[in-house]
Structure formats: C-alpha cells, structure tokens
C-alpha positions in Angstrom: 115.7 115.5 111.1 119.1 114.1 111.9 120.9 112.0 109.2 119.8 108.4 109.0 121.2 105.4 107.1 118.9 102.6 106.0 119.6 99.6 103.8 117.0 98.4 101.3 117.0 96.2 98.2 115.3 98.7 96.0 114.2 102.3 95.9 110.8 103.0 94.3 110.3 106.6 93.3 107.1 108.4 92.6 107.5 110.8 89.6 105.3 113.9 89.8 106.3 116.1 92.7 109.1 113.8 93.7 111.4 113.6 90.7 110.0 116.2 88.6 107.8 119.4 89.0 105.0 119.2 86.5 102.8 121.7 88.5 102.4 124.3 85.7 101.3 121.6 83.2 99.0 120.0 85.7 97.4 123.3 86.6 97.0 124.2 82.8 95.5 120.8 82.2 93.0 121.1 85.1 92.1 124.6 84.0 91.2 123.2 80.5 89.2 120.2 82.0 87.4 122.4 84.5 86.2 124.6 81.7 85.3 121.7 79.4 83.4 119.8 82.2 82.1 122.8 84.2 84.0 121.8 87.3 85.0 123.9 90.2 88.3 125.7 90.9 91.0 124.1 89.0 93.7 124.8 91.5 91.7 123.2 94.3 91.1 120.1 92.1 94.7 119.8 91.2 95.7 119.7 94.9 92.9 117.4 95.9 93.9 114.9 93.1 97.7 115.1 93.5 99.3 111.7 93.7 96.2 109.8 92.6 95.8 107.9 89.3 94.5 110.2 86.5 92.0 107.4 85.4 90.5 107.6 88.8 90.3 111.3 89.1 88.8 111.8 85.7 86.1 109.1 86.5 85.4 111.0 89.8 85.4 114.6 88.6 84.4 114.4 84.9 82.1 111.5 85.1 83.3 110.0 82.0 83.1 106.3 83.1 79.3 106.1 82.3 78.0 104.7 79.1 79.3 102.4 76.3 81.8 105.0 75.0 83.4 105.4 78.4 86.6 103.3 77.8 87.5 105.0 74.5 86.6 108.5 75.9 88.5 107.9 79.0 91.6 106.9 77.2 91.3 109.9 74.8 90.8 112.2 77.7 93.8 110.8 79.7 96.0 111.3 76.6 94.7 114.9 76.1 95.4 115.7 79.9 98.8 114.1 79.7 99.7 116.1 76.6 98.8 119.3 78.4 101.0 118.4 81.2 103.9 117.5 79.0 103.5 120.7 77.1 103.6 122.6 80.4 107.2 121.6 80.6 108.0 119.3 83.5 111.4 120.1 85.1 113.7 118.0 87.3 113.5 118.9 90.9 116.8 119.9 92.7 118.9 116.8 93.4 117.1 114.5 91.2 119.6 113.9 88.5 122.5 113.4 91.0 120.4 111.0 93.0 119.2 108.9 90.0 122.8 108.8 88.8 123.8 107.2 92.1 121.0 104.6 92.0 121.0 101.7 89.7 118.1 102.2 88.1 103.2 104.2 78.3 103.5 107.5 77.0 103.6 110.0 79.8 106.3 108.6 82.0 109.1 108.5 79.4 107.9 111.8 77.8 107.8 113.7 81.0 111.3 112.3 82.1 112.7 113.2 78.7 111.3 116.7 78.8 112.7 117.2 82.3 116.1 116.0 81.1 116.1 112.8 83.2 117.2 109.3 82.2 114.6 106.5 82.1 115.5 104.2 85.0 117.4 101.1 83.9 115.1 98.6 85.5 112.1 100.4 84.1 109.0 102.0 85.6 105.4 101.3 86.6 102.6 103.4 85.2 98.9 103.5 86.0 98.4 101.2 83.0 100.3 98.4 84.8 97.9 98.3 87.8 94.2 97.7 88.4 94.1 99.9 91.4 96.0 103.2 91.8 97.2 104.9 95.0 96.3 104.9 97.8 96.1 101.2 97.1 99.5 99.4 97.4 99.3 98.0 93.8 101.7 100.5 92.2 104.5 99.7 94.7 103.8 96.1 94.8 104.2 96.0 91.0 107.4 98.1 91.3 108.9 95.7 93.9 108.0 92.7 91.6 109.6 94.4 88.7 112.8 94.8 90.7 112.6 91.2 91.8 112.5 92.1 95.6 110.0 91.9 98.4 108.2 95.3 98.9 109.1 95.0 102.7 112.7 95.5 101.6 112.0 98.6 99.5 112.0 102.4 100.2 109.2 104.4 98.7 110.0 108.0 98.0 106.8 110.1 97.7 105.5 113.6 97.9 101.7 112.9 98.3 99.7 111.5 101.1 98.0 108.9 98.8 101.3 107.7 97.6 102.8 107.4 101.0 99.7 105.5 102.1 100.2 103.2 99.2 103.8 102.6 100.1 102.9 101.8 103.7 100.1 99.5 102.6 102.7 97.7 100.4 104.8 97.1 103.6 107.6 99.3 102.4 109.6 101.9 104.3 108.4 105.4 103.1 110.2 108.6 102.8 108.2 111.8 102.4 109.8 114.4 100.2 108.2 117.8 101.1 108.3 119.2 97.6 104.7 119.7 96.9 102.8 119.0 100.0 103.4 120.8 103.3 105.3 118.7 105.9 102.6 118.9 108.5 100.0 117.5 106.1 102.3 114.6 105.0 103.2 113.7 108.6 99.5 113.8 109.8 98.0 112.2 106.8 100.4 109.3 106.1 102.8 109.0 109.0 105.7 108.3 106.8 108.4 107.8 109.5 111.1 109.4 107.3 110.9 112.8 105.6 113.2 115.4 104.1 112.6 118.7 102.4 113.9 117.8 99.0 115.7 115.0 97.2 119.0 117.0 97.4 119.1 116.0 101.0 118.8 112.2 100.3 
C-alpha cells in the first residue's frame, strides 16, 4: 500500500495484537480454561475469540453467566484468565514503543503494558469494565473518543482483529488494520478497514 497521510484529532489503539503480543499467555489461559470447562480445541477458541471482550467470551464458551453466583464467578474467572495472560509475558510488538513515544498519549491493561515495557498512555485507556457492550459494538471506541474529548469521526482506530475494526467503523472512525495477528485477507474481507499495514513499525 502506498504511503498515505491522514489528519485526525486522536488515535485510539487496541492493545492485544496491536501494541503487544500476548499470544503465548492467551493460548496458555485458553488451554487451562478448555481443560477446566471441557471445551474444544484451545487454539481454535483463542482465534475465534480474538479481539472480543473476555466477559462476553467466557459467558459464551464457559456458560458462567447462569445462576445467582454468576457475577462473582465471572469476575473471578476473568481475573484468573488475565493473570495467566500476564504470566505468559506479553511483549511489545515491533515499532510500538517508537510510535507511542511520538503520540501524545483495571488490572490487566496497566499490568500487560508494564510487563511489555510500554508506558501507560497519558490520556488514559478504556477497558472492558468501562463499557456495557464490547467489540464489535462501537462502545469501546466511542468511550475512547469521549475520554480524549473529540468526536469519534475525527479519530483513527488502530486494530488487528475483525471485531475491533468493525467496532471502529461502527463508531464512525477511520480504521487502520495492522496485520500482526490476523491474515490481511481476512481483515480486508471481514471488516473492510480502508487502511492497512503489516505492522506498527510502518505507521
């Protein structure tokens, strides 16, 4: 793709798969949960759920939203899953630190960024705890734009998953697909991002 220049008021980054690679920890966590909940192949589930809110995927796959103990159990299981991911050692993807240093910029997000050696953005971050609906709904990116004090239409969403790109488009933002965890063909067909690059080092 030829070099393009765009002007936006804010850049909203996804974290997993865009800024950091948490794949080893995610696979380890799904391996554990597949064993505990008698689910299918952990690698398949990890790929199917990539980019979606953990609360939603645990409800869907582990069926832990049923019964009176569900809210406490779900919170405990989210913590257990996220602890496994952080123990797996997320690492910064190439170009991330350089890009974040050029851009004015819950438990898991700061922990994962810290473990990957990345600074917490100056403006802050939005986690799944901050929205009632996760990706592919636009809520996370609408909340991010609000936190930055700008209109989502004047934002660039940088994502590596179809569900996240779909959320960014639904929010009205420009979207950039970073082909770090999902094949380019799948991203282009599934979300029609308009902009794409192989990795952040190219941004």
